[in-house]
Kinemage of the C-alpha trace (Angstrom):
@kinemage 1
@onewidth
@group {chain A} dominant
@subgroup {mainchain}
@vectorlist {calphas} color= white
{ca met a 1} P 0.034 -0.086 0.009
{ca asn a 2} L 1.223 3.513 -0.873
{ca lys a 3} L 1.506 5.391 2.421
{ca val a 4} L 3.210 8.416 0.989
{ca asn a 5} L 1.124 11.119 -0.591
{ca thr a 6} L 2.478 11.476 -4.164
{ca arg a 7} L -0.496 13.403 -5.593
{ca val a 8} L 0.243 16.406 -7.768
{ca glu a 9} L -2.149 19.073 -8.559
{ca leu a 10} L -1.681 21.661 -11.248
{ca arg a 11} L -3.552 24.940 -11.103
{ca phe a 12} L -3.365 27.312 -14.069
{ca ser a 13} L -5.277 30.621 -14.021
{ca val a 14} L -6.700 30.969 -17.428
{ca glu a 15} L -8.383 34.193 -16.694
{ca his a 16} L -5.231 36.031 -15.649
{ca ser a 17} L -2.940 34.436 -18.142
{ca gln a 18} L -1.114 36.763 -20.439
{ca val a 19} L 0.096 33.866 -22.724
{ca phe a 20} L -3.251 33.489 -24.463
{ca ser a 21} L -5.315 35.954 -26.460
{ca asp a 22} L -8.914 36.650 -25.530
{ca asp a 23} L -10.196 34.301 -28.326
{ca glu a 24} L -7.927 31.554 -27.152
{ca lys a 25} L -9.125 32.047 -23.564
{ca asn a 26} L -12.777 31.842 -24.758
{ca leu a 27} L -11.876 28.587 -26.602
{ca leu a 28} L -10.248 27.107 -23.361
{ca phe a 29} L -13.243 28.114 -21.208
{ca lys a 30} L -15.594 26.490 -23.857
{ca lys a 31} L -13.692 23.240 -24.437
{ca leu a 32} L -12.385 22.582 -20.960
{ca lys a 33} L -15.325 23.895 -19.007
{ca asn a 34} L -15.536 20.793 -16.902
{ca arg a 35} L -11.959 21.208 -15.591
{ca ile a 36} L -12.150 24.874 -14.848
{ca asn a 37} L -13.457 26.112 -11.560
{ca leu a 38} L -15.364 29.311 -10.733
{ca glu a 39} L -12.164 31.314 -10.137
{ca gly a 40} L -11.159 30.545 -13.767
{ca glu a 41} L -8.401 28.081 -12.815
{ca leu a 42} L -7.721 25.016 -14.875
{ca ile a 43} L -7.188 22.107 -12.328
{ca leu a 44} L -5.398 18.932 -13.240
{ca ala a 45} L -4.341 16.245 -10.771
{ca ser a 46} L -2.529 12.898 -10.884
{ca glu a 47} L -1.763 10.266 -8.209
{ca val a 48} L -1.306 7.255 -10.571
{ca glu a 49} L 2.477 6.921 -10.192
{ca arg a 50} L 4.331 6.134 -6.987
{ca ser a 51} L 6.736 9.021 -7.505
{ca gln a 52} L 5.785 12.519 -7.115
{ca leu a 53} L 8.172 13.525 -9.907
{ca arg a 54} L 6.533 11.236 -12.418
{ca asn a 55} L 3.105 12.469 -11.361
{ca arg a 56} L 4.300 15.949 -12.046
{ca ala a 57} L 5.619 15.038 -15.401
{ca lys a 58} L 2.360 13.243 -16.257
{ca val a 59} L 0.331 16.228 -15.165
{ca thr a 60} L 2.322 18.806 -17.260
{ca ala a 61} L 2.150 16.509 -20.311
{ca leu a 62} L -1.550 16.396 -19.816
{ca phe a 63} L -1.758 20.102 -19.517
{ca tyr a 64} L 0.136 20.727 -22.678
{ca glu a 65} L -1.860 18.142 -24.516
{ca leu a 66} L -5.319 19.564 -23.321
{ca val a 67} L -4.319 23.149 -24.138
{ca glu a 68} L -3.001 22.296 -27.564
{ca lys a 69} L -6.089 20.143 -28.474
{ca ala a 70} L -8.469 22.906 -27.246
{ca ile a 71} L -6.768 25.739 -29.223
{ca thr a 72} L -6.236 24.126 -32.530
{ca pro a 73} L -9.170 24.620 -34.902
{ca pro a 74} L -10.867 21.484 -36.235
{ca lys a 75} L -10.072 20.406 -39.849
{ca lys a 76} L -12.658 21.453 -42.346
{ca arg a 77} L -14.522 18.530 -43.857
{ca phe a 78} L -14.540 18.230 -47.606
{ca lys a 79} L -17.557 16.719 -49.375
{ca thr a 80} L -16.883 13.480 -51.182
{ca lys a 81} L -18.807 11.898 -53.932
{ca pro a 82} L -19.726 8.191 -54.041
{ca thr a 83} L -17.457 6.108 -56.234
{ca arg a 84} L -18.674 4.896 -59.593
{ca ala a 85} L -18.452 1.235 -58.364
{ca ser a 86} L -20.613 2.080 -55.319
{ca arg a 87} L -23.177 3.728 -57.425
{ca ile a 88} L -23.398 0.762 -59.765
{ca lys a 89} L -23.612 -1.628 -56.751
{ca arg a 90} L -26.424 0.520 -55.300
{ca val a 91} L -28.510 0.428 -58.544
{ca glu a 92} L -27.922 -3.281 -59.007
{ca ser a 93} L -29.087 -4.036 -55.527
{ca lys a 94} L -32.236 -1.859 -56.125
{ca lys a 95} L -32.830 -3.775 -59.379
{ca gln a 96} L -32.572 -7.155 -57.579
{ca his a 97} L -35.002 -5.970 -54.783
{ca ser a 98} L -37.459 -4.720 -57.330
{ca glu a 99} L -37.238 -8.064 -59.350
{ca lys a 100} L -37.840 -9.988 -56.112
{ca lys a 101} L -40.889 -7.896 -55.277
{ca ser a 102} L -42.291 -8.177 -58.893
{ca met a 103} L -42.087 -11.960 -58.860
{ca arg a 104} L -44.443 -11.974 -55.841
{ca arg a 105} L -47.207 -10.390 -57.839
{ca arg a 106} L -49.718 -12.317 -59.814
{ca pro a 107} L -48.969 -12.648 -63.473
{ca asp a 108} L -51.083 -10.510 -65.934
{ca phe a 109} L -52.889 -12.685 -68.517
């Protein structure tokens, strides 16, 4: 059992930070709202490792990862067209389904 307290807590004041612009601060508040308290502090904690030094490294890595992910804008999605083969396959399956349904009807005499 781990009897020594190795927990590390990182507190970063997003509100009073001079590193980020106002737009970036708004993005951080929007994307990381579950991790930011009422005082505008981003709080991260780790107690996974047995060493406080490794917990500190883990928390700082998580901090950089979260901030980078929150600030980078999402990639724009480009519309794609269905391939020629997929269009042909779709039409063929519709024809087969139609043929199956038409075979169930009574024949016209």
